[in-house]
C-alpha positions in Angstrom: 0.0 0.0 0.0 1.4 3.4 -0.9 1.2 6.3 1.5 1.0 9.8 0.2 1.9 12.5 2.7 2.4 12.5 6.5 -0.4 10.6 8.3 1.1 10.4 11.7 -1.4 10.9 14.5 -0.2 11.6 18.1 -2.3 10.2 21.0 -2.1 11.6 24.6 -0.3 8.5 25.9 2.7 9.2 23.6 1.6 6.7 20.9 1.9 7.4 17.3 0.5 5.6 14.3 2.7 5.9 11.2 0.8 3.7 8.8 -1.4 0.7 8.5 -0.8 -2.6 6.6 -4.5 -3.4 6.4 -7.2 -1.3 4.9 -7.4 2.0 3.2 -6.5 5.5 4.5 -10.2 6.1 5.0 -10.5 2.9 7.0 -7.6 4.1 9.2 -9.2 7.5 9.7 -12.5 5.9 10.7 -10.8 3.5 13.1 -8.8 6.2 14.7 -11.9 8.3 15.2 -13.7 5.4 16.9 -10.6 4.8 19.1 -10.4 8.5 20.0 -13.9 8.2 21.4 -12.7 5.5 23.8 -14.7 2.8 22.1 -11.7 0.6 21.3 -9.9 -1.4 24.0 -6.7 -3.3 23.2 -5.4 -6.0 25.5 -1.7 -6.1 25.3 1.3 -7.3 27.4 4.8 -5.8 27.3 7.8 -8.1 27.1 11.5 -7.4 27.3 13.5 -7.8 24.0 15.5 -10.6 25.5 12.2 -12.6 25.9 11.5 -12.4 22.1 12.2 -16.1 21.5 9.9 -17.2 24.4 7.2 -14.8 23.2 7.3 -16.1 19.6 6.9 -19.7 21.0 3.9 -18.6 23.1 2.4 -16.9 20.0 2.8 -20.1 17.9 1.2 -22.1 20.7 -1.7 -19.7 21.0 -0.8 -18.7 24.6 -0.9 -15.0 24.0 -4.2 -13.2 24.3 -4.3 -9.8 22.6 -1.0 -8.3 21.5 2.5 -9.0 22.7 4.7 -5.9 22.6 8.5 -6.1 22.7 10.0 -3.1 24.5 13.6 -2.1 25.0 
């Protein structure tokens, strides 16, 4: 998917969305509008980078609920 222009959006919690690999630009805008209203809840768990191999194994075994986020 090609991206024209700068579509970065800054959220109050220091999150920024640079692009999306799924859907159109309009889909992204509509999704972010819904999220900004607090209607989207994401379940995620942070893991240290040195846990990446273990996390990948857990993902393959279906043991991760939501998203696994590797953090430095």
